[in-house]
C-alpha positions in Angstrom: 85.4 64.7 84.2 81.7 64.4 84.3 79.7 64.8 81.1 76.8 67.1 80.7 73.7 66.2 82.6 70.2 67.2 81.4 68.9 70.4 82.8 65.6 68.8 83.7 64.8 69.3 87.3 64.1 65.7 88.0 66.8 64.0 86.0 67.9 60.9 87.9 71.5 60.9 89.2 73.4 57.8 89.9 74.6 57.2 93.4 78.2 57.3 92.2 77.6 60.7 90.7 75.6 62.1 93.5 77.6 64.4 95.8 77.2 63.8 99.6 74.7 66.4 100.7 75.1 68.8 103.5 72.5 68.5 106.3 69.7 70.9 105.4 69.1 74.0 107.6 66.4 76.5 107.9 67.1 80.2 108.3 64.4 82.7 108.9 63.8 85.5 106.3 64.9 88.4 108.6 68.2 86.7 109.2 68.7 86.0 105.5 68.2 89.7 104.9 70.8 90.6 107.5 73.2 88.1 106.0 72.6 89.5 102.5 73.0 93.1 103.6 76.2 92.6 105.7 77.9 90.4 103.1 76.8 92.8 100.3 78.0 96.0 102.0 81.4 94.4 102.6 81.6 93.3 99.0 80.5 96.8 97.9 83.5 98.3 99.7 85.9 95.8 98.2 85.0 96.7 94.7 84.3 100.4 95.2 88.0 101.1 94.9 88.5 98.9 91.9 85.8 100.8 90.1 87.2 104.2 91.1 90.7 103.3 90.0 89.5 102.2 86.5 87.2 105.2 86.1 89.9 107.6 87.2 92.8 105.9 85.5 93.5 108.8 83.1 93.7 111.2 86.1 95.8 108.8 88.2 98.2 108.3 85.4 98.8 112.0 85.1 99.0 112.6 88.8 101.4 109.7 89.8 103.6 109.2 86.8 106.1 111.5 85.1 105.5 110.4 81.5 105.9 112.1 78.2 102.4 111.5 76.9 99.0 110.5 78.1 99.2 107.0 76.6 102.3 106.2 78.5 101.0 107.5 81.8 97.8 105.5 81.2 99.8 102.3 80.6 101.7 102.9 83.9 98.5 103.5 85.8 97.0 100.2 84.5 100.3 98.4 85.2 99.8 99.5 88.9 96.2 98.3 88.6 97.5 94.9 87.5 100.1 94.9 90.4 97.2 94.6 92.8 96.1 91.4 91.0 99.6 89.8 91.6 98.7 89.7 95.3 95.3 88.2 94.9 96.5 84.5 94.7 98.6 85.0 97.8 95.6 86.6 99.6 93.4 83.7 98.3 95.8 81.1 99.7 96.0 82.8 103.0 92.4 83.9 103.6 90.9 80.8 101.9 92.8 78.4 104.1 92.0 80.5 107.2 88.3 80.7 106.3 88.0 76.9 106.1 89.9 76.5 109.4 88.5 79.2 111.7 85.3 80.2 110.0 84.0 82.5 107.2 82.8 85.4 109.4 86.1 86.4 111.1 88.0 86.3 107.8 85.5 88.4 106.0 85.7 91.0 108.8 89.5 91.2 108.5 89.3 91.5 104.7 87.0 94.6 104.8 89.2 96.3 107.4 92.3 95.9 105.1 90.4 97.0 102.0 88.8 100.1 103.4 92.1 101.3 105.1 94.2 100.9 101.9 91.5 102.6 99.7 91.2 105.5 102.2 95.0 105.8 102.1 95.0 106.3 98.3 93.0 109.5 98.8 95.7 110.9 101.0 98.8 110.0 98.9 101.1 112.7 97.6 101.4 113.1 93.8 104.4 113.1 91.6 104.7 116.8 91.7 104.7 116.6 95.5 106.8 113.6 96.3 108.5 112.5 93.0 109.2 108.8 92.7 107.8 108.1 96.2 104.3 108.9 94.9 104.0 105.8 92.5 105.8 103.6 95.1 103.2 104.4 97.7 100.5 103.9 95.2 101.8 100.4 94.4 102.0 99.5 98.1 98.4 100.5 98.6 97.3 98.5 95.6 99.2 95.5 96.8 97.4 95.6 100.1 94.1 95.9 98.3 94.9 93.0 96.1 95.9 90.8 99.0 92.6 91.6 100.8 90.6 91.0 97.6 92.0 87.5 97.5 89.8 86.6 100.4 86.7 88.6 99.5 84.9 87.2 96.5 85.3 83.5 97.3 84.5 84.2 101.0 81.4 86.2 100.2 80.2 83.7 97.7 80.7 80.8 100.2 78.9 82.7 102.9 75.8 83.4 100.9 75.7 79.9 99.3 75.9 78.2 102.7 73.1 80.4 104.1 70.9 80.2 101.0 67.7 78.0 100.8 68.6 75.0 98.7 66.5 75.8 95.7 67.4 79.5 95.7 71.2 79.4 95.7 71.4 81.0 92.3 69.3 84.0 93.3 70.8 84.4 96.7 74.5 83.9 95.7 74.3 86.2 92.7 73.8 89.2 95.0 77.6 89.1 95.4 77.9 90.2 91.8 75.0 92.6 92.2 76.7 94.5 95.0 80.0 94.4 93.2 78.4 96.0 90.1 76.6 98.5 92.3 79.9 99.5 93.8 81.2 100.3 90.3 78.0 102.2 89.6 78.4 104.2 92.8 82.1 104.8 92.0 81.4 105.9 88.5 78.3 107.9 89.5 80.3 109.8 92.2 83.1 110.6 89.7 80.4 111.7 87.1 78.8 113.9 89.7 82.0 115.5 90.9 83.2 116.1 87.4 79.9 117.8 86.5 80.1 119.9 89.7 83.8 120.7 89.9 84.8 120.7 86.3 87.7 118.9 84.7 90.5 121.1 86.2 89.4 120.9 89.8 88.7 117.2 89.4 92.2 116.7 88.1 93.8 118.8 90.8 92.1 117.5 94.0 88.6 116.3 93.3 89.7 112.8 92.4 90.7 112.2 96.1 87.2 112.6 97.5 85.7 109.2 96.3 88.7 107.3 97.8 88.2 109.0 101.2 84.6 107.7 101.3 86.0 104.2 101.8 86.7 105.1 105.4 83.1 105.4 106.7 81.9 102.7 104.3 84.4 100.3 105.7 83.4 101.0 109.3 79.8 100.4 108.4 80.6 97.1 106.7 82.8 95.9 109.5 80.1 96.6 112.1 77.5 94.7 110.1 79.7 91.7 109.5 80.7 91.4 113.1 77.1 91.1 114.1 76.5 88.0 112.0 76.7 84.4 113.1 79.0 82.1 111.0 77.3 80.0 108.4 75.1 77.0 109.6 77.4 74.8 107.4 80.6 75.8 109.2 79.0 75.7 112.6 77.8 72.2 111.8 81.4 71.2 110.7 82.9 72.7 113.9 80.4 70.9 116.1 81.1 67.5 114.5 84.9 68.0 114.4 84.9 67.8 110.6 86.9 71.1 110.0 89.8 70.3 107.6 93.2 71.0 109.1 95.0 71.5 105.8 92.3 72.5 103.3 94.6 73.7 100.6 96.5 70.4 100.4 93.2 68.5 100.3 91.8 70.8 97.6 94.9 70.3 95.4 95.1 66.5 96.0 91.5 65.4 95.8 89.5 68.2 94.1 91.7 69.1 91.2 88.9 68.5 88.7 86.7 71.1 90.6 89.6 73.5 90.6 90.0 73.2 86.8 86.3 73.7 86.2 86.4 76.8 88.5 89.3 78.2 86.5 87.4 77.7 83.3 84.3 79.3 84.7 86.2 82.4 85.9 88.1 83.1 82.7 85.4 85.1 80.9 84.1 86.4 84.2 87.5 88.0 84.9 88.0 89.4 81.4 84.5 90.5 80.8 84.3 92.3 84.2 87.5 94.2 83.8 86.9 95.2 80.2 83.5 96.7 81.1 84.5 98.1 84.5 88.0 99.3 84.3 89.1 99.5 80.7 86.0 101.0 79.1 86.0 104.5 80.5 89.6 105.2 79.3 89.0 103.3 76.0 86.1 105.6 75.1 88.1 108.7 76.0 91.4 107.8 74.4 90.3 106.0 71.2 87.0 107.5 70.2 87.3 111.0 71.7 84.4 110.9 74.1 84.5 113.5 76.8 85.2 112.4 80.3 81.6 113.3 81.3 80.1 111.2 78.4 82.4 108.3 79.1 81.5 108.2 82.8 77.8 108.5 82.0 77.9 105.6 79.4 79.8 103.2 81.6 77.9 104.0 84.8 74.6 103.6 83.0 75.7 100.3 81.5 76.9 98.9 84.9 73.7 99.9 86.6 71.8 97.9 84.0 74.0 94.9 84.7 73.4 95.2 88.5 69.6 95.2 87.9 69.8 92.2 85.6 72.0 90.0 87.7 69.3 89.0 90.3 66.8 88.2 87.4 69.5 85.9 85.9 70.1 84.3 89.2 66.4 83.5 89.6 66.4 82.0 86.1 69.4 79.8 86.9 67.5 78.3 89.8 64.6 77.6 87.4 66.4 76.4 84.3 69.9 75.5 85.5 73.3 77.2 85.7 74.6 75.9 82.3 72.1 77.5 79.9 72.6 81.0 81.4 76.4 80.6 81.5 76.6 79.2 77.9 74.3 82.1 76.7 76.6 84.6 78.2 79.7 83.1 76.6 78.1 82.8 73.2 77.0 86.4 73.4 80.5 87.6 74.0 81.9 85.5 71.2 79.4 86.9 68.7 78.8 90.5 69.7 81.9 91.9 71.3 83.5 93.0 68.0 80.3 94.6 66.7 79.7 96.3 70.0 83.2 98.0 69.9 82.4 99.1 66.3 79.2 100.7 67.5 81.1 102.6 70.1 83.5 104.0 67.5 80.6 106.1 65.9 81.2 108.7 68.6 77.5 108.7 69.4 76.5 108.4 73.1 73.4 106.5 72.4 75.2 103.9 70.2 77.9 103.5 72.8 75.3 103.0 75.6 73.4 100.4 73.6 76.7 98.6 73.0 77.4 98.6 76.7 73.9 97.3 77.4 74.4 94.4 74.9 77.7 93.3 76.5 76.3 93.9 80.0 73.4 91.6 79.3 75.8 88.8 78.6 77.9 89.3 81.7 74.7 89.5 83.7 73.5 86.2 82.4 76.8 84.6 83.2 77.2 86.1 86.6 73.6 85.3 87.6 74.5 81.6 87.5 78.3 81.5 88.1 78.5 82.3 91.8 76.3 79.4 92.8 77.9 77.1 90.2 81.4 77.8 91.7 80.2 77.1 95.3 78.5 73.9 94.2 81.8 72.5 92.8 83.4 72.1 96.2 82.7 70.2 99.5 82.1 72.3 102.6 85.4 71.7 104.3 87.4 73.2 101.5 84.8 75.4 99.8 86.3 78.8 100.8 89.9 77.7 100.1 89.2 75.8 96.9 87.3 78.6 95.3 89.9 81.1 96.5 92.7 79.3 94.8 91.0 78.8 91.4 89.2 82.2 91.4 92.2 84.4 92.3 94.8 82.7 90.2 92.5 83.0 87.2 91.6 86.6 87.9 95.3 87.4 88.4 96.3 85.9 85.1 93.3 86.9 82.9 91.6 89.8 84.7 94.5 91.8 86.1 96.2 92.2 82.7 93.0 93.0 80.8 93.2 96.8 80.8 97.0 96.9 80.1 96.9 94.1 77.5 94.0 95.7 75.7 95.9 99.0 75.4 99.0 97.1 74.3 97.0 95.2 71.6 95.7 98.5 70.2 99.2 99.9 70.1 100.9 96.9 68.5 98.2 96.2 65.9 96.9 99.7 65.3 93.4 98.2 65.5 91.1 100.0 68.0 88.8 97.0 68.0 91.5 94.4 68.8 90.6 94.0 72.5 87.5 92.2 71.2 89.7 89.2 70.2 90.9 88.8 73.8 87.4 88.8 75.1 86.2 86.4 72.5 89.1 84.0 73.2 88.3 84.0 77.0 84.6 83.4 76.2 85.5 80.4 74.1 87.7 78.8 76.9 84.8 79.2 79.3 82.2 77.9 76.8 84.1 74.7 76.3 84.5 74.2 80.0 80.8 74.6 80.7 79.9 72.1 78.0 82.0 69.5 79.9 80.7 70.5 83.4 77.8 68.9 85.2 74.6 70.7 86.0 74.6 71.3 89.7 71.6 73.6 90.2 69.3 70.8 91.4 71.8 69.0 93.6 72.4 69.7 97.3 75.6 71.4 98.3 78.4 68.9 98.8 79.3 67.8 102.3 82.9 67.2 103.5 
């Protein structure tokens, strides 16, 4: 594996170390904006449901599971949340290979169709009081479909933006994948916050929780329309024209690019854990452990996620200027040092303290995400980029991200320490920190060609 390279922009690179560059292309600004919007709206729909599910986990647990206490029903709700992640590696294998063989555009259109349909379906499902055991069974099926579709979304959207991006702006352009993802969580949390304020806790529990899920229908139709109007990436069209499309991209990735796969796994470890702690676990954590009201919890987490979304493009711009590694290392170091104190601040029961803690942790995930999307895309050559990233990304998210809410609650129960989830976050940050130290700086290198 390559040792660290200097972050200086003009550091010489030996011919042996220099990846084969893709032929440069020029895309006009109006087309770049269309690409960004269409890719972003689709990604927004993908993560809108995940944000809703985490925010509404307490209500979902009560509506779909016949449990003796709130803690048990919440554990069951997060177990179903994790079930969706089981399907992500399968979705990554299927859609990743397909995206490298038939093109990025068509696969991303299929993914958004599956996602919006399954999310919309959750808003129509019967509850335990209406259908008994069939209610959680149907919920699990919907989550499995969502997980399968999600396996093709993040890696595909990142590939699409990276391959359209101007060479020296890949960090800024690619990081909008994460920006739209966080905006989806903000929108989901904001809608839940608004409905809770307007309807009250009782009406929200009885039927109001369905309304945000039903919004996925029109959002999905809009995203599908926008994605279908796009051309495929210049990189893929170039490969198709020259006959360089890989017939078996997954086999090639596993046999020739295993180092890139391992680096990608290391990169995604803290990304997965950090995301799902802040996005899915935090609302119920504040409610269950520190007695915040639902309204206060939703306000704290939504405000924190909005700040992250606003910071990510700034961090992406900085990663183009100073390199991917400094931003990613700073994000990891921040999680290792400040996660435990941040959870302690939240325990004070004060909304301002909890919000400041969210902002501190959010700054670190924003720093990491601003650089990480481009860094992952830069690991792989064009003919296996979608599939290679999908394999590493989705297996890592399934292992580390999917269990995060459930494992965090389990840790609290087994240790009696309300701050114990911090140890899991800190361990994930350490794994990624060591990986980044051994990785090569790729910000100033052209994308790799097949």
